[in-house]
mmCIF entry with sequence, helices, sheets and N, C-alpha, C, O atoms, coordinates in Angstrom:
data_MODEL
# 
_entry.id   MODEL 
# 
_entity.id                         1 
_entity.type                       polymer 
_entity.pdbx_number_of_molecules   1 
# 
_entity_poly.entity_id                      1 
_entity_poly.type                           'polypeptide(L)' 
_entity_poly.nstd_linkage                   no 
_entity_poly.nstd_monomer                   no 
_entity_poly.pdbx_seq_one_letter_code       MKDSSQPSKRRRYDAAFRAEALRLAGESRSTQAAARAMNIDPKRIYKGLR 
_entity_poly.pdbx_seq_one_letter_code_can   MKDSSQPSKRRRYDAAFRAEALRLAGESRSTQAAARAMNIDPKRIYKGLR 
_entity_poly.pdbx_strand_id                 A 
# 
loop_
_entity_poly_seq.entity_id 
_entity_poly_seq.num 
_entity_poly_seq.mon_id 
_entity_poly_seq.hetero 
1 1  MET n 
1 2  LYS n 
1 3  ASP n 
1 4  SER n 
1 5  SER n 
1 6  GLN n 
1 7  PRO n 
1 8  SER n 
1 9  LYS n 
1 10 ARG n 
1 11 ARG n 
1 12 ARG n 
1 13 TYR n 
1 14 ASP n 
1 15 ALA n 
1 16 ALA n 
1 17 PHE n 
1 18 ARG n 
1 19 ALA n 
1 20 GLU n 
1 21 ALA n 
1 22 LEU n 
1 23 ARG n 
1 24 LEU n 
1 25 ALA n 
1 26 GLY n 
1 27 GLU n 
1 28 SER n 
1 29 ARG n 
1 30 SER n 
1 31 THR n 
1 32 GLN n 
1 33 ALA n 
1 34 ALA n 
1 35 ALA n 
1 36 ARG n 
1 37 ALA n 
1 38 MET n 
1 39 ASN n 
1 40 ILE n 
1 41 ASP n 
1 42 PRO n 
1 43 LYS n 
1 44 ARG n 
1 45 ILE n 
1 46 TYR n 
1 47 LYS n 
1 48 GLY n 
1 49 LEU n 
1 50 ARG n 
# 
_struct_asym.id          A 
_struct_asym.entity_id   1 
# 
loop_
_struct_conf.conf_type_id 
_struct_conf.id 
_struct_conf.pdbx_PDB_helix_id 
_struct_conf.beg_label_comp_id 
_struct_conf.beg_label_asym_id 
_struct_conf.beg_label_seq_id 
_struct_conf.pdbx_beg_PDB_ins_code 
_struct_conf.end_label_comp_id 
_struct_conf.end_label_asym_id 
_struct_conf.end_label_seq_id 
_struct_conf.pdbx_end_PDB_ins_code 
_struct_conf.beg_auth_comp_id 
_struct_conf.beg_auth_asym_id 
_struct_conf.beg_auth_seq_id 
_struct_conf.end_auth_comp_id 
_struct_conf.end_auth_asym_id 
_struct_conf.end_auth_seq_id 
_struct_conf.pdbx_PDB_helix_class 
_struct_conf.details 
_struct_conf.pdbx_PDB_helix_length 
HELX_P HELX_P1 AA1 ALA A 15 ? SER A 28 ? ALA A 15 SER A 28 1 ? 14 
HELX_P HELX_P2 AA2 THR A 31 ? MET A 38 ? THR A 31 MET A 38 1 ? 8  
HELX_P HELX_P3 AA3 PRO A 42 ? LEU A 49 ? PRO A 42 LEU A 49 1 ? 8  
# 
_struct_conf_type.id          HELX_P 
_struct_conf_type.criteria    ? 
_struct_conf_type.reference   ? 
# 
loop_
_atom_site.group_PDB 
_atom_site.id 
_atom_site.type_symbol 
_atom_site.label_atom_id 
_atom_site.label_alt_id 
_atom_site.label_comp_id 
_atom_site.label_asym_id 
_atom_site.label_entity_id 
_atom_site.label_seq_id 
_atom_site.pdbx_PDB_ins_code 
_atom_site.Cartn_x 
_atom_site.Cartn_y 
_atom_site.Cartn_z 
_atom_site.occupancy 
_atom_site.B_iso_or_equiv 
_atom_site.pdbx_formal_charge 
_atom_site.auth_seq_id 
_atom_site.auth_comp_id 
_atom_site.auth_asym_id 
_atom_site.auth_atom_id 
_atom_site.pdbx_PDB_model_num 
ATOM 1   N N  . MET A 1 1  ? 20.248  -23.860 2.447   1.00 0.00 ? 1  MET A N  1 
ATOM 2   C CA . MET A 1 1  ? 18.823  -23.937 2.691   1.00 0.00 ? 1  MET A CA 1 
ATOM 3   C C  . MET A 1 1  ? 18.378  -22.772 3.569   1.00 0.00 ? 1  MET A C  1 
ATOM 4   O O  . MET A 1 1  ? 19.067  -22.403 4.520   1.00 0.00 ? 1  MET A O  1 
ATOM 5   N N  . LYS A 1 2  ? 17.225  -22.198 3.246   1.00 0.00 ? 2  LYS A N  1 
ATOM 6   C CA . LYS A 1 2  ? 16.712  -21.052 4.006   1.00 0.00 ? 2  LYS A CA 1 
ATOM 7   C C  . LYS A 1 2  ? 16.129  -21.493 5.344   1.00 0.00 ? 2  LYS A C  1 
ATOM 8   O O  . LYS A 1 2  ? 15.539  -22.566 5.465   1.00 0.00 ? 2  LYS A O  1 
ATOM 9   N N  . ASP A 1 3  ? 16.308  -20.651 6.324   1.00 0.00 ? 3  ASP A N  1 
ATOM 10  C CA . ASP A 1 3  ? 15.701  -20.892 7.634   1.00 0.00 ? 3  ASP A CA 1 
ATOM 11  C C  . ASP A 1 3  ? 14.272  -20.368 7.585   1.00 0.00 ? 3  ASP A C  1 
ATOM 12  O O  . ASP A 1 3  ? 14.064  -19.165 7.428   1.00 0.00 ? 3  ASP A O  1 
ATOM 13  N N  . SER A 1 4  ? 13.307  -21.232 7.715   1.00 0.00 ? 4  SER A N  1 
ATOM 14  C CA . SER A 1 4  ? 11.900  -20.834 7.584   1.00 0.00 ? 4  SER A CA 1 
ATOM 15  C C  . SER A 1 4  ? 11.371  -20.083 8.805   1.00 0.00 ? 4  SER A C  1 
ATOM 16  O O  . SER A 1 4  ? 10.242  -19.593 8.777   1.00 0.00 ? 4  SER A O  1 
ATOM 17  N N  . SER A 1 5  ? 12.162  -19.982 9.875   1.00 0.00 ? 5  SER A N  1 
ATOM 18  C CA . SER A 1 5  ? 11.687  -19.278 11.062  1.00 0.00 ? 5  SER A CA 1 
ATOM 19  C C  . SER A 1 5  ? 11.861  -17.768 10.969  1.00 0.00 ? 5  SER A C  1 
ATOM 20  O O  . SER A 1 5  ? 11.356  -17.035 11.820  1.00 0.00 ? 5  SER A O  1 
ATOM 21  N N  . GLN A 1 6  ? 12.580  -17.287 9.931   1.00 0.00 ? 6  GLN A N  1 
ATOM 22  C CA . GLN A 1 6  ? 12.774  -15.852 9.777   1.00 0.00 ? 6  GLN A CA 1 
ATOM 23  C C  . GLN A 1 6  ? 11.492  -15.211 9.254   1.00 0.00 ? 6  GLN A C  1 
ATOM 24  O O  . GLN A 1 6  ? 10.850  -15.743 8.348   1.00 0.00 ? 6  GLN A O  1 
ATOM 25  N N  . PRO A 1 7  ? 11.123  -14.070 9.826   1.00 0.00 ? 7  PRO A N  1 
ATOM 26  C CA . PRO A 1 7  ? 9.916   -13.380 9.335   1.00 0.00 ? 7  PRO A CA 1 
ATOM 27  C C  . PRO A 1 7  ? 10.133  -12.799 7.944   1.00 0.00 ? 7  PRO A C  1 
ATOM 28  O O  . PRO A 1 7  ? 11.258  -12.486 7.555   1.00 0.00 ? 7  PRO A O  1 
ATOM 29  N N  . SER A 1 8  ? 9.058   -12.664 7.214   1.00 0.00 ? 8  SER A N  1 
ATOM 30  C CA . SER A 1 8  ? 9.114   -12.088 5.881   1.00 0.00 ? 8  SER A CA 1 
ATOM 31  C C  . SER A 1 8  ? 9.417   -10.598 5.985   1.00 0.00 ? 8  SER A C  1 
ATOM 32  O O  . SER A 1 8  ? 8.943   -9.930  6.905   1.00 0.00 ? 8  SER A O  1 
ATOM 33  N N  . LYS A 1 9  ? 10.201  -10.076 5.050   1.00 0.00 ? 9  LYS A N  1 
ATOM 34  C CA . LYS A 1 9  ? 10.533  -8.658  5.061   1.00 0.00 ? 9  LYS A CA 1 
ATOM 35  C C  . LYS A 1 9  ? 9.476   -7.826  4.361   1.00 0.00 ? 9  LYS A C  1 
ATOM 36  O O  . LYS A 1 9  ? 9.471   -6.601  4.482   1.00 0.00 ? 9  LYS A O  1 
ATOM 37  N N  . ARG A 1 10 ? 8.577   -8.478  3.626   1.00 0.00 ? 10 ARG A N  1 
ATOM 38  C CA . ARG A 1 10 ? 7.531   -7.753  2.908   1.00 0.00 ? 10 ARG A CA 1 
ATOM 39  C C  . ARG A 1 10 ? 6.393   -7.396  3.853   1.00 0.00 ? 10 ARG A C  1 
ATOM 40  O O  . ARG A 1 10 ? 5.963   -8.205  4.676   1.00 0.00 ? 10 ARG A O  1 
ATOM 41  N N  . ARG A 1 11 ? 5.924   -6.176  3.714   1.00 0.00 ? 11 ARG A N  1 
ATOM 42  C CA . ARG A 1 11 ? 4.768   -5.747  4.500   1.00 0.00 ? 11 ARG A CA 1 
ATOM 43  C C  . ARG A 1 11 ? 3.504   -6.271  3.865   1.00 0.00 ? 11 ARG A C  1 
ATOM 44  O O  . ARG A 1 11 ? 3.388   -6.308  2.640   1.00 0.00 ? 11 ARG A O  1 
ATOM 45  N N  . ARG A 1 12 ? 2.570   -6.670  4.673   1.00 0.00 ? 12 ARG A N  1 
ATOM 46  C CA . ARG A 1 12 ? 1.280   -7.133  4.185   1.00 0.00 ? 12 ARG A CA 1 
ATOM 47  C C  . ARG A 1 12 ? 0.227   -6.108  4.588   1.00 0.00 ? 12 ARG A C  1 
ATOM 48  O O  . ARG A 1 12 ? 0.220   -5.610  5.714   1.00 0.00 ? 12 ARG A O  1 
ATOM 49  N N  . TYR A 1 13 ? -0.656  -5.805  3.652   1.00 0.00 ? 13 TYR A N  1 
ATOM 50  C CA . TYR A 1 13 ? -1.720  -4.833  3.907   1.00 0.00 ? 13 TYR A CA 1 
ATOM 51  C C  . TYR A 1 13 ? -3.061  -5.552  3.821   1.00 0.00 ? 13 TYR A C  1 
ATOM 52  O O  . TYR A 1 13 ? -3.310  -6.319  2.891   1.00 0.00 ? 13 TYR A O  1 
ATOM 53  N N  . ASP A 1 14 ? -3.917  -5.293  4.801   1.00 0.00 ? 14 ASP A N  1 
ATOM 54  C CA . ASP A 1 14 ? -5.229  -5.932  4.761   1.00 0.00 ? 14 ASP A CA 1 
ATOM 55  C C  . ASP A 1 14 ? -6.151  -5.181  3.798   1.00 0.00 ? 14 ASP A C  1 
ATOM 56  O O  . ASP A 1 14 ? -5.824  -4.093  3.325   1.00 0.00 ? 14 ASP A O  1 
ATOM 57  N N  . ALA A 1 15 ? -7.296  -5.778  3.522   1.00 0.00 ? 15 ALA A N  1 
ATOM 58  C CA . ALA A 1 15 ? -8.229  -5.217  2.538   1.00 0.00 ? 15 ALA A CA 1 
ATOM 59  C C  . ALA A 1 15 ? -8.715  -3.826  2.944   1.00 0.00 ? 15 ALA A C  1 
ATOM 60  O O  . ALA A 1 15 ? -8.903  -2.965  2.084   1.00 0.00 ? 15 ALA A O  1 
ATOM 61  N N  . ALA A 1 16 ? -8.918  -3.599  4.226   1.00 0.00 ? 16 ALA A N  1 
ATOM 62  C CA . ALA A 1 16 ? -9.388  -2.297  4.697   1.00 0.00 ? 16 ALA A CA 1 
ATOM 63  C C  . ALA A 1 16 ? -8.335  -1.210  4.439   1.00 0.00 ? 16 ALA A C  1 
ATOM 64  O O  . ALA A 1 16 ? -8.675  -0.096  4.039   1.00 0.00 ? 16 ALA A O  1 
ATOM 65  N N  . PHE A 1 17 ? -7.080  -1.533  4.665   1.00 0.00 ? 17 PHE A N  1 
ATOM 66  C CA . PHE A 1 17 ? -5.998  -0.576  4.426   1.00 0.00 ? 17 PHE A CA 1 
ATOM 67  C C  . PHE A 1 17 ? -5.925  -0.239  2.943   1.00 0.00 ? 17 PHE A C  1 
ATOM 68  O O  . PHE A 1 17 ? -5.796  0.927   2.571   1.00 0.00 ? 17 PHE A O  1 
ATOM 69  N N  . ARG A 1 18 ? -6.009  -1.261  2.100   1.00 0.00 ? 18 ARG A N  1 
ATOM 70  C CA . ARG A 1 18 ? -5.971  -1.047  0.651   1.00 0.00 ? 18 ARG A CA 1 
ATOM 71  C C  . ARG A 1 18 ? -7.142  -0.189  0.196   1.00 0.00 ? 18 ARG A C  1 
ATOM 72  O O  . ARG A 1 18 ? -6.972  0.729   -0.606  1.00 0.00 ? 18 ARG A O  1 
ATOM 73  N N  . ALA A 1 19 ? -8.326  -0.488  0.707   1.00 0.00 ? 19 ALA A N  1 
ATOM 74  C CA . ALA A 1 19 ? -9.516  0.272   0.323   1.00 0.00 ? 19 ALA A CA 1 
ATOM 75  C C  . ALA A 1 19 ? -9.375  1.735   0.727   1.00 0.00 ? 19 ALA A C  1 
ATOM 76  O O  . ALA A 1 19 ? -9.756  2.629   -0.027  1.00 0.00 ? 19 ALA A O  1 
ATOM 77  N N  . GLU A 1 20 ? -8.833  1.977   1.909   1.00 0.00 ? 20 GLU A N  1 
ATOM 78  C CA . GLU A 1 20 ? -8.644  3.349   2.380   1.00 0.00 ? 20 GLU A CA 1 
ATOM 79  C C  . GLU A 1 20 ? -7.636  4.094   1.504   1.00 0.00 ? 20 GLU A C  1 
ATOM 80  O O  . GLU A 1 20 ? -7.842  5.263   1.180   1.00 0.00 ? 20 GLU A O  1 
ATOM 81  N N  . ALA A 1 21 ? -6.560  3.431   1.125   1.00 0.00 ? 21 ALA A N  1 
ATOM 82  C CA . ALA A 1 21 ? -5.552  4.060   0.262   1.00 0.00 ? 21 ALA A CA 1 
ATOM 83  C C  . ALA A 1 21 ? -6.158  4.431   -1.088  1.00 0.00 ? 21 ALA A C  1 
ATOM 84  O O  . ALA A 1 21 ? -5.909  5.523   -1.599  1.00 0.00 ? 21 ALA A O  1 
ATOM 85  N N  . LEU A 1 22 ? -6.948  3.534   -1.666  1.00 0.00 ? 22 LEU A N  1 
ATOM 86  C CA . LEU A 1 22 ? -7.579  3.814   -2.956  1.00 0.00 ? 22 LEU A CA 1 
ATOM 87  C C  . LEU A 1 22 ? -8.642  4.908   -2.832  1.00 0.00 ? 22 LEU A C  1 
ATOM 88  O O  . LEU A 1 22 ? -8.816  5.718   -3.743  1.00 0.00 ? 22 LEU A O  1 
ATOM 89  N N  . ARG A 1 23 ? -9.347  4.926   -1.704  1.00 0.00 ? 23 ARG A N  1 
ATOM 90  C CA . ARG A 1 23 ? -10.348 5.971   -1.470  1.00 0.00 ? 23 ARG A CA 1 
ATOM 91  C C  . ARG A 1 23 ? -9.672  7.333   -1.385  1.00 0.00 ? 23 ARG A C  1 
ATOM 92  O O  . ARG A 1 23 ? -10.136 8.298   -1.992  1.00 0.00 ? 23 ARG A O  1 
ATOM 93  N N  . LEU A 1 24 ? -8.589  7.413   -0.640  1.00 0.00 ? 24 LEU A N  1 
ATOM 94  C CA . LEU A 1 24 ? -7.851  8.680   -0.527  1.00 0.00 ? 24 LEU A CA 1 
ATOM 95  C C  . LEU A 1 24 ? -7.323  9.134   -1.879  1.00 0.00 ? 24 LEU A C  1 
ATOM 96  O O  . LEU A 1 24 ? -7.385  10.319  -2.205  1.00 0.00 ? 24 LEU A O  1 
ATOM 97  N N  . ALA A 1 25 ? -6.810  8.205   -2.659  1.00 0.00 ? 25 ALA A N  1 
ATOM 98  C CA . ALA A 1 25 ? -6.290  8.550   -3.983  1.00 0.00 ? 25 ALA A CA 1 
ATOM 99  C C  . ALA A 1 25 ? -7.411  9.066   -4.876  1.00 0.00 ? 25 ALA A C  1 
ATOM 100 O O  . ALA A 1 25 ? -7.203  9.999   -5.653  1.00 0.00 ? 25 ALA A O  1 
ATOM 101 N N  . GLY A 1 26 ? -8.585  8.475   -4.776  1.00 0.00 ? 26 GLY A N  1 
ATOM 102 C CA . GLY A 1 26 ? -9.723  8.915   -5.577  1.00 0.00 ? 26 GLY A CA 1 
ATOM 103 C C  . GLY A 1 26 ? -10.239 10.275  -5.163  1.00 0.00 ? 26 GLY A C  1 
ATOM 104 O O  . GLY A 1 26 ? -10.579 11.103  -6.008  1.00 0.00 ? 26 GLY A O  1 
ATOM 105 N N  . GLU A 1 27 ? -10.297 10.509  -3.855  1.00 0.00 ? 27 GLU A N  1 
ATOM 106 C CA . GLU A 1 27 ? -10.790 11.792  -3.333  1.00 0.00 ? 27 GLU A CA 1 
ATOM 107 C C  . GLU A 1 27 ? -9.838  12.940  -3.670  1.00 0.00 ? 27 GLU A C  1 
ATOM 108 O O  . GLU A 1 27 ? -10.266 14.005  -4.114  1.00 0.00 ? 27 GLU A O  1 
ATOM 109 N N  . SER A 1 28 ? -8.559  12.712  -3.456  1.00 0.00 ? 28 SER A N  1 
ATOM 110 C CA . SER A 1 28 ? -7.597  13.797  -3.653  1.00 0.00 ? 28 SER A CA 1 
ATOM 111 C C  . SER A 1 28 ? -7.142  13.894  -5.107  1.00 0.00 ? 28 SER A C  1 
ATOM 112 O O  . SER A 1 28 ? -6.530  14.883  -5.509  1.00 0.00 ? 28 SER A O  1 
ATOM 113 N N  . ARG A 1 29 ? -7.444  12.860  -5.892  1.00 0.00 ? 29 ARG A N  1 
ATOM 114 C CA . ARG A 1 29 ? -7.018  12.770  -7.289  1.00 0.00 ? 29 ARG A CA 1 
ATOM 115 C C  . ARG A 1 29 ? -5.498  12.825  -7.395  1.00 0.00 ? 29 ARG A C  1 
ATOM 116 O O  . ARG A 1 29 ? -4.952  13.182  -8.439  1.00 0.00 ? 29 ARG A O  1 
ATOM 117 N N  . SER A 1 30 ? -4.827  12.471  -6.313  1.00 0.00 ? 30 SER A N  1 
ATOM 118 C CA . SER A 1 30 ? -3.366  12.470  -6.300  1.00 0.00 ? 30 SER A CA 1 
ATOM 119 C C  . SER A 1 30 ? -2.877  11.220  -5.573  1.00 0.00 ? 30 SER A C  1 
ATOM 120 O O  . SER A 1 30 ? -3.064  11.081  -4.364  1.00 0.00 ? 30 SER A O  1 
ATOM 121 N N  . THR A 1 31 ? -2.258  10.325  -6.311  1.00 0.00 ? 31 THR A N  1 
ATOM 122 C CA . THR A 1 31 ? -1.725  9.133   -5.663  1.00 0.00 ? 31 THR A CA 1 
ATOM 123 C C  . THR A 1 31 ? -0.539  9.490   -4.765  1.00 0.00 ? 31 THR A C  1 
ATOM 124 O O  . THR A 1 31 ? -0.300  8.829   -3.754  1.00 0.00 ? 31 THR A O  1 
ATOM 125 N N  . GLN A 1 32 ? 0.192   10.525  -5.134  1.00 0.00 ? 32 GLN A N  1 
ATOM 126 C CA . GLN A 1 32 ? 1.327   10.961  -4.315  1.00 0.00 ? 32 GLN A CA 1 
ATOM 127 C C  . GLN A 1 32 ? 0.857   11.413  -2.933  1.00 0.00 ? 32 GLN A C  1 
ATOM 128 O O  . GLN A 1 32 ? 1.440   11.030  -1.919  1.00 0.00 ? 32 GLN A O  1 
ATOM 129 N N  . ALA A 1 33 ? -0.195  12.225  -2.896  1.00 0.00 ? 33 ALA A N  1 
ATOM 130 C CA . ALA A 1 33 ? -0.720  12.730  -1.627  1.00 0.00 ? 33 ALA A CA 1 
ATOM 131 C C  . ALA A 1 33 ? -1.290  11.597  -0.790  1.00 0.00 ? 33 ALA A C  1 
ATOM 132 O O  . ALA A 1 33 ? -1.081  11.555  0.422   1.00 0.00 ? 33 ALA A O  1 
ATOM 133 N N  . ALA A 1 34 ? -2.003  10.682  -1.423  1.00 0.00 ? 34 ALA A N  1 
ATOM 134 C CA . ALA A 1 34 ? -2.575  9.544   -0.705  1.00 0.00 ? 34 ALA A CA 1 
ATOM 135 C C  . ALA A 1 34 ? -1.469  8.662   -0.134  1.00 0.00 ? 34 ALA A C  1 
ATOM 136 O O  . ALA A 1 34 ? -1.566  8.192   1.000   1.00 0.00 ? 34 ALA A O  1 
ATOM 137 N N  . ALA A 1 35 ? -0.430  8.440   -0.914  1.00 0.00 ? 35 ALA A N  1 
ATOM 138 C CA . ALA A 1 35 ? 0.682   7.617   -0.448  1.00 0.00 ? 35 ALA A CA 1 
ATOM 139 C C  . ALA A 1 35 ? 1.376   8.254   0.755   1.00 0.00 ? 35 ALA A C  1 
ATOM 140 O O  . ALA A 1 35 ? 1.735   7.564   1.710   1.00 0.00 ? 35 ALA A O  1 
ATOM 141 N N  . ARG A 1 36 ? 1.561   9.567   0.704   1.00 0.00 ? 36 ARG A N  1 
ATOM 142 C CA . ARG A 1 36 ? 2.168   10.260  1.848   1.00 0.00 ? 36 ARG A CA 1 
ATOM 143 C C  . ARG A 1 36 ? 1.285   10.136  3.079   1.00 0.00 ? 36 ARG A C  1 
ATOM 144 O O  . ARG A 1 36 ? 1.789   9.915   4.180   1.00 0.00 ? 36 ARG A O  1 
ATOM 145 N N  . ALA A 1 37 ? -0.017  10.274  2.910   1.00 0.00 ? 37 ALA A N  1 
ATOM 146 C CA . ALA A 1 37 ? -0.942  10.197  4.040   1.00 0.00 ? 37 ALA A CA 1 
ATOM 147 C C  . ALA A 1 37 ? -0.948  8.803   4.669   1.00 0.00 ? 37 ALA A C  1 
ATOM 148 O O  . ALA A 1 37 ? -1.110  8.659   5.881   1.00 0.00 ? 37 ALA A O  1 
ATOM 149 N N  . MET A 1 38 ? -0.769  7.784   3.833   1.00 0.00 ? 38 MET A N  1 
ATOM 150 C CA . MET A 1 38 ? -0.800  6.402   4.324   1.00 0.00 ? 38 MET A CA 1 
ATOM 151 C C  . MET A 1 38 ? 0.598   5.879   4.658   1.00 0.00 ? 38 MET A C  1 
ATOM 152 O O  . MET A 1 38 ? 0.746   4.752   5.130   1.00 0.00 ? 38 MET A O  1 
ATOM 153 N N  . ASN A 1 39 ? 1.628   6.706   4.410   1.00 0.00 ? 39 ASN A N  1 
ATOM 154 C CA . ASN A 1 39 ? 3.018   6.346   4.671   1.00 0.00 ? 39 ASN A CA 1 
ATOM 155 C C  . ASN A 1 39 ? 3.432   5.088   3.898   1.00 0.00 ? 39 ASN A C  1 
ATOM 156 O O  . ASN A 1 39 ? 4.037   4.171   4.455   1.00 0.00 ? 39 ASN A O  1 
ATOM 157 N N  . ILE A 1 40 ? 3.093   5.065   2.602   1.00 0.00 ? 40 ILE A N  1 
ATOM 158 C CA . ILE A 1 40 ? 3.460   3.954   1.735   1.00 0.00 ? 40 ILE A CA 1 
ATOM 159 C C  . ILE A 1 40 ? 4.060   4.486   0.437   1.00 0.00 ? 40 ILE A C  1 
ATOM 160 O O  . ILE A 1 40 ? 3.954   5.674   0.133   1.00 0.00 ? 40 ILE A O  1 
ATOM 161 N N  . ASP A 1 41 ? 4.680   3.611   -0.309  1.00 0.00 ? 41 ASP A N  1 
ATOM 162 C CA . ASP A 1 41 ? 5.263   3.962   -1.596  1.00 0.00 ? 41 ASP A CA 1 
ATOM 163 C C  . ASP A 1 41 ? 4.134   4.191   -2.609  1.00 0.00 ? 41 ASP A C  1 
ATOM 164 O O  . ASP A 1 41 ? 3.213   3.376   -2.680  1.00 0.00 ? 41 ASP A O  1 
ATOM 165 N N  . PRO A 1 42 ? 4.178   5.265   -3.388  1.00 0.00 ? 42 PRO A N  1 
ATOM 166 C CA . PRO A 1 42 ? 3.126   5.529   -4.370  1.00 0.00 ? 42 PRO A CA 1 
ATOM 167 C C  . PRO A 1 42 ? 2.901   4.381   -5.352  1.00 0.00 ? 42 PRO A C  1 
ATOM 168 O O  . PRO A 1 42 ? 1.792   4.221   -5.862  1.00 0.00 ? 42 PRO A O  1 
ATOM 169 N N  . LYS A 1 43 ? 3.925   3.582   -5.625  1.00 0.00 ? 43 LYS A N  1 
ATOM 170 C CA . LYS A 1 43 ? 3.781   2.445   -6.530  1.00 0.00 ? 43 LYS A CA 1 
ATOM 171 C C  . LYS A 1 43 ? 2.741   1.461   -6.010  1.00 0.00 ? 43 LYS A C  1 
ATOM 172 O O  . LYS A 1 43 ? 2.087   0.781   -6.800  1.00 0.00 ? 43 LYS A O  1 
ATOM 173 N N  . ARG A 1 44 ? 2.583   1.379   -4.715  1.00 0.00 ? 44 ARG A N  1 
ATOM 174 C CA . ARG A 1 44 ? 1.596   0.458   -4.124  1.00 0.00 ? 44 ARG A CA 1 
ATOM 175 C C  . ARG A 1 44 ? 0.175   0.874   -4.536  1.00 0.00 ? 44 ARG A C  1 
ATOM 176 O O  . ARG A 1 44 ? -0.683  0.022   -4.768  1.00 0.00 ? 44 ARG A O  1 
ATOM 177 N N  . ILE A 1 45 ? -0.060  2.171   -4.624  1.00 0.00 ? 45 ILE A N  1 
ATOM 178 C CA . ILE A 1 45 ? -1.387  2.657   -5.002  1.00 0.00 ? 45 ILE A CA 1 
ATOM 179 C C  . ILE A 1 45 ? -1.588  2.475   -6.491  1.00 0.00 ? 45 ILE A C  1 
ATOM 180 O O  . ILE A 1 45 ? -2.667  2.071   -6.926  1.00 0.00 ? 45 ILE A O  1 
ATOM 181 N N  . TYR A 1 46 ? -0.562  2.769   -7.284  1.00 0.00 ? 46 TYR A N  1 
ATOM 182 C CA . TYR A 1 46 ? -0.675  2.589   -8.728  1.00 0.00 ? 46 TYR A CA 1 
ATOM 183 C C  . TYR A 1 46 ? -1.057  1.156   -9.075  1.00 0.00 ? 46 TYR A C  1 
ATOM 184 O O  . TYR A 1 46 ? -1.903  0.921   -9.938  1.00 0.00 ? 46 TYR A O  1 
ATOM 185 N N  . LYS A 1 47 ? -0.427  0.202   -8.398  1.00 0.00 ? 47 LYS A N  1 
ATOM 186 C CA . LYS A 1 47 ? -0.717  -1.206  -8.643  1.00 0.00 ? 47 LYS A CA 1 
ATOM 187 C C  . LYS A 1 47 ? -2.148  -1.547  -8.246  1.00 0.00 ? 47 LYS A C  1 
ATOM 188 O O  . LYS A 1 47 ? -2.769  -2.405  -8.874  1.00 0.00 ? 47 LYS A O  1 
ATOM 189 N N  . GLY A 1 48 ? -2.681  -0.900  -7.228  1.00 0.00 ? 48 GLY A N  1 
ATOM 190 C CA . GLY A 1 48 ? -4.041  -1.156  -6.769  1.00 0.00 ? 48 GLY A CA 1 
ATOM 191 C C  . GLY A 1 48 ? -5.095  -0.571  -7.695  1.00 0.00 ? 48 GLY A C  1 
ATOM 192 O O  . GLY A 1 48 ? -6.241  -1.020  -7.699  1.00 0.00 ? 48 GLY A O  1 
ATOM 193 N N  . LEU A 1 49 ? -4.715  0.420   -8.474  1.00 0.00 ? 49 LEU A N  1 
ATOM 194 C CA . LEU A 1 49 ? -5.665  1.061   -9.374  1.00 0.00 ? 49 LEU A CA 1 
ATOM 195 C C  . LEU A 1 49 ? -5.869  0.282   -10.670 1.00 0.00 ? 49 LEU A C  1 
ATOM 196 O O  . LEU A 1 49 ? -6.833  0.533   -11.393 1.00 0.00 ? 49 LEU A O  1 
ATOM 197 N N  . ARG A 1 50 ? -4.992  -0.641  -10.969 1.00 0.00 ? 50 ARG A N  1 
ATOM 198 C CA . ARG A 1 50 ? -5.106  -1.413  -12.207 1.00 0.00 ? 50 ARG A CA 1 
ATOM 199 C C  . ARG A 1 50 ? -6.235  -2.389  -12.166 1.00 0.00 ? 50 ARG A C  1 
ATOM 200 O O  . ARG A 1 50 ? -6.460  -3.113  -13.136 1.00 0.00 ? 50 ARG A O  1 
# 
């Protein structure tokens, strides 16, 4: 049985962070550059664009 007191390993991003990442990707037209600026995996931005 899992111990429920352990914190989740997944990072959670609030709506403002997501909006900023998508805004940067739209402005620069590069998801790679936006991901580097936000220090996140580019896949996170790709998923947000769908």
